[in-house]
SEKE-628732 format. One record per atom (N, C-alpha, C): y, x, z. Coordinates in steps of 0.1 Angstrom, whole numbers, padded with zeros to 4 digits, always signed. Each point is the difference from the previous one (the first is absolute). Example, Ala and Ser with C-alpha at 12.3 -4.5 7.8 and 13.67 -1.06 7.14 Angstrom:
BEGIN
-0057+0132+0078+0012-0009+0000+0012+0009+0000+0011-0004-0007+0011+0009+0000+0011-0008+0008
# end
This chain:
BEGIN
-0080-0205-1146-0014-0004+0003-0001-0015-0005-0011-0003-0007-0002-0013-0004-0009-0008+0009+0002-0013+0000-0008-0009+0008-0012-0004-0008-0012+0001+0006-0012-0003-0007-0006-0013+0006-0001-0010-0009-0005-0013+0004-0015-0001-0004-0009-0001+0009-0014-0001-0003-0005-0014+0002-0007-0006-0011-0006-0013+0001-0014+0002+0003-0004-0005+0012-0014+0002+0004-0009-0010-0007-0013+0002+0001-0009-0009-0007+0001-0015+0005+0006-0001+0011+0002-0014+0006+0014-0005-0003+0007+0006-0010+0014-0004-0005+0010+0001+0011-0002+0009+0009+0011+0002+0011+0008+0013-0004+0013-0001+0000+0008+0011-0005+0004+0009+0013-0004+0013-0002+0002+0009+0011+0010+0011-0006+0011+0002+0007+0010+0010-0004-0001+0013+0007+0000+0011-0008+0000+0014+0005+0011+0007-0007+0003+0012+0006+0010+0009-0007-0009+0010-0007+0002+0001-0013-0008+0010-0008+0006+0014+0002-0009+0009+0002+0004+0014+0002+0006+0005-0013+0011+0006+0001+0008+0005-0012-0006+0014-0005+0005+0004-0011-0004+0013-0005+0003+0011+0009+0011-0001+0008+0004+0011+0010-0011+0002+0010-0004-0011+0007-0011+0001+0010-0013+0005-0005-0003-0005-0012-0013+0004-0006+0001+0015-0005+0012+0004-0004+0001+0015-0004-0001+0009+0012+0006-0004+0011-0001+0008+0012-0015+0001+0005-0007-0012+0000-0014+0000+0004-0008+0008-0009+0003+0000-0013-0007+0008-0010+0002+0015+0003+0012+0004+0003+0004+0014+0003-0008+0004+0013+0000-0008+0010-0008+0003+0012-0014+0002-0002-0006-0009-0008-0015+0001-0003-0002+0013-0008+0009+0003-0010-0003+0013-0008+0002+0012+0009+0009+0000+0010+0002+0011+0009-0013+0002+0008-0006-0011+0004-0013+0002+0007-0011+0006-0009+0000-0005-0012-0010+0006-0010+0003+0015-0002+0012+0003-0002+0004+0014-0002-0004+0009+0012+0003-0005+0012-0004+0007+0012-0014+0002+0001-0008-0010-0004-0015+0002+0000-0004+0011-0010+0006+0000-0013-0003+0010-0010+0004+0014+0004+0011+0001+0008+0004+0013+0005-0010+0006+0010-0005-0009+0009-0010+0004+0009-0013+0004-0007-0003-0009-0010-0012+0003-0008+0000+0013-0007+0012+0003-0006+0002+0012-0007-0002+0012+0008+0005-0001+0013-0001+0011+0009-0014+0003+0004-0009-0009-0002-0014+0001+0004-0009+0005-0011+0006+0001-0013-0009+0003-0011-0005+0015+0001+0007+0009+0008-0005+0013+0001-0014+0001+0007-0003-0011+0007-0013-0001+0007-0012-0002-0009+0004-0004-0013-0011-0004-0009-0001+0010-0012+0007+0012+0001+0000+0010-0011-0014+0005-0004-0009+0000+0010-0014+0005-0003-0008-0010-0008+0005-0012-0002-0007-0010-0008+0001+0003-0015-0010-0005-0008+0001+0002-0014+0011-0010-0005+0004+0001-0013+0011-0008-0005-0003-0015+0000-0012-0003-0004-0003-0015-0001-0001-0006+0014-0004+0007+0010-0001-0005+0014+0015-0002+0005+0009+0009-0004+0014-0001+0004+0006-0012-0006-0003-0003-0013+0005-0011-0007-0005-0013+0006-0013+0000+0003-0006-0012+0006+0006-0003+0014+0002+0011+0008+0006-0002+0013+0014-0004-0001+0008+0005-0009+0014-0003-0002+0001-0015-0004-0009-0005-0009+0000-0013-0004-0002-0010+0012-0010+0003+0008-0003-0008+0012+0012+0000+0010+0005+0012+0002+0011+0001+0010+0013-0007-0005+0001-0002-0013+0012-0007-0006-0001-0015+0001-0011-0005+0003-0002-0015+0001+0010-0007+0009+0003+0006+0012+0010-0007+0009+0013-0002-0006+0004+0010-0009+0013-0002-0007+0000-0010-0011-0012+0000-0008-0001-0009-0011-0001-0015+0005-0008-0002+0011-0003-0014+0005+0009-0003+0012+0010+0008+0003+0008-0002+0012+0005-0015+0001+0007-0004-0011+0007-0013+0000-0010-0011+0001-0011+0001-0009-0010-0011+0000-0007-0001+0013-0004+0011+0006-0007-0001+0013+0008-0005+0011+0013+0004+0001+0008-0004+0012+0004-0014-0002+0004-0005-0012+0004-0013-0002-0011-0010+0003-0013+0004-0003-0012-0008+0003-0002-0001+0015+0001+0011+0007-0003+0001+0014+0011-0005+0009+0012+0002-0005+0012-0004+0008+0007-0013-0004-0008-0008-0008+0005-0013-0004+0013+0001-0008+0000+0008-0010+0011+0000-0009+0011+0010+0003-0004+0010+0009+0010+0010+0003-0006+0014-0001+0009+0010-0004-0003+0014+0001+0008+0005+0012-0001+0013+0003+0008+0005+0012+0015-0001-0004+0003+0002-0012+0014-0001-0004+0005-0014+0001-0008-0010-0005+0004-0014+0001+0001-0004+0015-0009+0005+0008+0000-0004+0014+0013+0005+0007+0004+0012-0004+0013+0006+0006+0012-0008-0005-0001-0005-0013+0011-0007-0005-0001-0015+0003-0011-0004+0007-0002-0014+0003+0000-0009-0012-0008+0003-0009-0003-0008-0012-0015-0002-0002-0004-0010-0007-0014-0003-0002-0003-0007-0013-0011+0002-0006-0005-0007-0012-0006-0013+0004+0004-0011-0006-0006-0013+0002-0003-0007-0013-0009-0010-0001-0002-0008-0011+0012-0010-0002+0001-0003-0013+0011-0010-0003-0003-0014+0007-0013-0003+0003-0003-0012+0007+0002+0001+0015+0005+0012+0004+0003+0001+0015-0011+0006+0008-0013+0000-0005-0011+0005+0008-0001+0015-0003-0009+0006+0009-0002+0014-0001-0006+0004-0013+0004+0011-0006-0005+0004-0013-0015+0005+0002-0008-0001-0010-0014+0005+0001-0001+0014-0006-0012+0006+0002-0003+0013-0004+0002+0002-0015-0004-0011-0008+0001+0001-0014+0015+0000-0004+0009-0007+0008+0014+0000-0003+0006+0014+0002-0005+0007+0011+0005+0014+0002-0005+0009-0011-0012-0002-0005-0005+0008-0011+0008-0001-0012+0004-0012-0003+0009-0003-0012+0013+0007+0002+0007-0001+0011+0012+0006+0003-0001+0015-0001-0011+0006+0006-0002+0014+0000-0002+0005-0014-0007-0007-0008-0003+0005-0014+0013+0000-0008+0009-0010+0002+0012-0001-0008+0010+0010+0005-0002+0007+0011+0009+0011+0004+0001+0011-0011-0011+0001-0007+0000+0010-0011+0011-0003-0010+0001-0013-0003+0011-0004-0010+0013-0001+0007+0001-0006+0011+0012-0003+0007+0007+0013+0005-0007+0010+0004+0006+0012+0006-0003+0013-0007-0013+0002-0003-0003+0013-0004+0001+0003-0015+0000-0011-0008+0002+0002-0015+0014-0003-0004+0004-0013+0001+0013-0004-0005+0011+0002+0011-0004-0001+0012+0010+0000+0011+0010-0011+0000-0004-0011-0005+0009-0012-0001-0002-0010+0011-0009+0003+0009-0003-0010+0011+0012-0004+0008+0008+0010+0004+0011-0003+0009+0012-0007-0008+0001+0002-0013+0010-0007-0008-0005-0015-0002-0013-0002-0002-0006-0013-0001+0002-0008+0013-0002+0007+0012+0002-0007+0012+0014-0005+0002+0010+0009-0004+0014-0004+0001+0004-0012-0009-0007-0001-0011+0004-0011-0009-0009-0012+0001-0011+0001+0008-0009-0012+0001+0006-0009+0011-0002-0014-0002+0005-0009+0009-0007+0000+0013-0013+0004+0000-0008+0001+0012-0002+0015+0005+0008+0009-0006-0001+0014+0003-0014+0005-0001-0006-0003-0012-0014+0004-0003+0000+0011-0010-0009+0010+0001-0003+0009-0011-0011-0006-0008-0004+0007-0010-0011-0005-0009-0013-0003+0007-0003+0009+0010-0012-0001+0007+0000-0013+0009+0011-0003+0006+0002-0013+0007-0002-0012-0009+0006+0001-0011-0001-0012-0010-0014-0002-0004-0007+0011-0003-0014-0001-0004-0009-0005+0011+0003+0004+0013-0009-0004+0011+0005-0013+0007+0011-0005-0004+0005-0012+0006+0005+0002+0015+0006+0012+0002+0005+0004+0013+0015+0003+0000+0005+0001+0012+0014+0004+0002+0001+0008+0013+0010+0008+0001+0003+0008+0012+0011-0006+0008-0002-0004+0013+0010-0006+0008+0004+0008+0012+0012-0003+0005+0005+0006+0012-0007-0006+0013-0003+0008+0010-0006-0005+0012+0009+0001+0012+0013+0001-0002+0010+0002+0010+0000-0012+0010-0005-0012-0005+0000-0011+0009-0014-0003+0005-0008+0011+0001-0014-0001+0005-0002-0006+0014+0010+0003+0008+0000-0005+0014+0001-0015+0000+0009-0005-0009+0001-0015-0001-0012-0006-0006-0007+0007-0009-0012-0005-0006-0011-0002+0011-0001+0010+0009-0010+0000+0011+0003-0012+0009+0013-0002+0003+0004-0011+0008-0004-0014-0005+0000-0001-0013-0002-0013-0006-0015-0004-0001-0009+0010+0003-0014-0003-0001-0007+0000+0014+0008+0001+0010-0005-0001+0014-0005-0014+0003-0012+0000+0006-0006-0013+0005-0003+0001+0015+0002-0011+0007-0003-0001+0014-0015+0000+0002-0005+0009+0007-0015+0000+0003-0003-0001+0015-0010-0008+0003-0004-0001+0014-0007+0013+0004+0000+0003+0013-0006+0013+0004-0015+0000-0003-0007-0011+0000-0014-0001-0002-0004-0003-0015+0010+0002-0009-0002-0003-0014-0011+0009-0006-0009-0007-0008-0011+0007-0006+0001-0002-0015+0002+0011-0008+0002-0001-0015-0013-0005-0007+0001-0005-0011-0011-0005-0008-0002+0008-0013+0010+0007-0005-0001+0006-0013+0005+0015+0000-0009+0009+0003+0004+0014+0001+0006+0005-0013-0004-0006-0012+0005+0005-0013+0015-0003-0002+0007-0007+0009+0014-0002-0002+0008+0013+0000-0007+0011+0005+0008+0013+0000+0002+0005-0015-0007-0006-0009+0003+0004-0014+0014-0005-0005+0006-0009+0007+0013-0005-0003+0010+0010+0005+0012+0000-0007+0011+0009+0004+0010-0009+0007+0010+0006+0007+0010-0008+0006+0007-0009-0009+0002+0005-0013+0007-0008-0010-0009-0012-0004-0013+0002-0001-0009-0011-0003+0001-0011+0011+0000+0005+0013+0000-0009+0011+0013-0008+0001+0011+0006-0004+0013-0006+0000+0000-0011-0011-0005+0003-0012+0000-0010-0011-0009-0012+0004-0012+0004+0006-0009-0011+0004+0007-0009+0010+0006+0006+0010+0007-0009+0010+0011-0008-0005+0008+0005-0009+0012-0007-0005-0006-0012-0009-0010+0004-0008-0005-0010-0009-0007-0012+0008-0007+0005+0010-0008-0010+0009+0010-0009+0007+0011+0005+0005+0009-0009+0007+0007-0010-0009+0004+0005-0012+0006-0009-0010-0009-0011-0005-0013+0005-0003-0009-0010-0005-0005-0010+0010-0001+0004+0012-0004-0009+0011+0011-0010+0003+0012+0004-0001+0012-0008+0003+0001-0011-0010-0003+0002-0013+0001-0011-0010-0013-0005-0004-0011+0004+0008-0013-0005-0003-0005+0003-0014+0003+0012-0005-0004+0004-0013-0014+0006+0001-0010-0009-0001-0014+0005+0002-0005+0008-0012+0005-0002-0012-0004+0008-0011+0004+0015+0002+0011+0002+0006+0005+0014+0003-0009+0006+0011-0003-0008+0010-0009+0004+0011-0013+0005-0006-0006-0008-0009-0013+0004-0006+0001+0013-0008+0011+0002-0008+0002+0012-0007+0002+0012+0010+0007-0003+0011+0003+0011+0009-0013+0004+0007-0009-0010+0004-0013+0003+0006-0008+0009-0010+0000-0004-0013-0008+0007-0009+0005+0014-0002+0013+0002+0000+0005+0013-0002-0003+0009+0012+0001-0006+0012-0004+0008+0012-0014+0004+0000-0009-0009-0004-0014+0003+0000-0003+0011-0011+0007-0001-0011-0002+0010-0011+0005+0015+0005+0012+0000+0006+0005+0013+0004-0008+0006+0012-0004-0008+0009-0008+0005+0012-0015+0001-0002-0005-0006-0011-0014-0001-0003-0008-0009+0011+0008-0009+0006-0007-0009+0009-0008-0010-0009-0013-0002+0003-0008-0009-0008+0000-0014+0004+0002-0003+0013-0001-0014+0004+0009-0002+0012+0007-0011+0000+0009-0002+0011-0008-0008+0011+0005+0003+0013-0007-0006+0011+0007-0013+0006+0012-0002-0006+0008-0012+0005-0002-0012-0010+0002-0012+0005-0002-0012-0008+0011-0001-0011+0012+0003+0003+0011-0002-0010+0007+0013-0004+0007-0001-0011+0007+0012-0004+0011+0004+0009+0007-0010+0007+0010+0002+0009-0005+0009+0012-0011-0005+0005-0006+0007+0012-0005+0014-0004-0005+0001-0013-0005+0014-0004+0012+0009-0002+0011-0004-0006+0011+0009-0002+0007+0004+0013+0000-0010+0009+0006+0003+0013-0008+0010+0008-0013+0000-0001-0009+0010+0006+0002+0013-0007+0001+0000-0013+0002+0013-0007+0013+0007+0005+0010-0007+0002+0013+0006+0005-0002+0005+0014-0006-0008+0008-0003+0005+0014-0009+0012+0001-0010+0000-0009-0009+0011+0000+0007+0013-0005+0009-0002-0010+0007+0012-0005+0009+0006+0011+0006-0009+0008+0008+0005+0011-0008+0007+0011-0012-0006+0002-0009+0005+0010-0004+0015-0003-0004+0002-0013-0005+0013-0004+0011+0010-0001+0011-0004-0006+0011+0009-0002+0007+0004+0012+0000-0009+0010+0007+0003+0013-0009+0009+0009-0013+0000-0003-0010+0008+0008-0005+0012-0007+0006+0004-0011-0005+0011-0008+0007+0013+0006
# end
C-alpha cells in the first residue's frame, strides 16, 4: 500500500493511505455480484412481459437495465465517493486537493471505466504501477481512492465542544464531508497559530464555495471558520 500525500488548496499536507489494487478489485467484484444478482432477478421476471410486442420489450429492457449501467455513478454521487463494494471495503473516492469530489468528477471516472475496465482491462495494472494508485479515470478527474480504516480517528479530530444552548448559523455546512471538516480544522489551527491571514482568507473562500454560503455573519474570518466547525458538529451529531 502506498502513502498518498494530498496538498490542500491552503498548502497543508494531509497524508492518507491509498487503496491498493487488491481492495479496489474486491470492491469491484462485490459491486458486480450485486449487478449480476439484479440481472438474475430481472431475467426471472421477463416471463411476465411475454405478451408485449418486441419493441415494447426492448424499451422495457433498456429502462430496467439503467440501474446496472448507472450503478457506480449514482452510488458514488449519493454516498460521497462510495459504492456498496467500496463501503464494505472501507475505501472512498476523494479529490487530490482533499475535498469531496463533485458530480462532474464522478461522471469523468464513470466514463473512463469503459477504457479502464471494459475495453482494455488495464485499470488494475495502472493502479498497481501508479504512485497514487490511480487508474486513468482518477487521473482525468483529479481523484484518488483512499482507505478509511482510520475513520474513527478522523471523527475524533473534528469534534468541537458545544454548549447545550448552541444555535447554528449555517445549515449548508452539511454539504461538507468529515474529510472536509478535518482539513478545515487542521488548516485553521495551523494558520491561526502563525497568524497566516492569507491562508485564512483562502480557507474562508473555499468554505463558502463548497457550501454555497453567500455571506458570512461574523466580523472576522477566524470567527466565521470557528462557527463553521461548530455548526458542522452540531448538525452531524444531531442527524
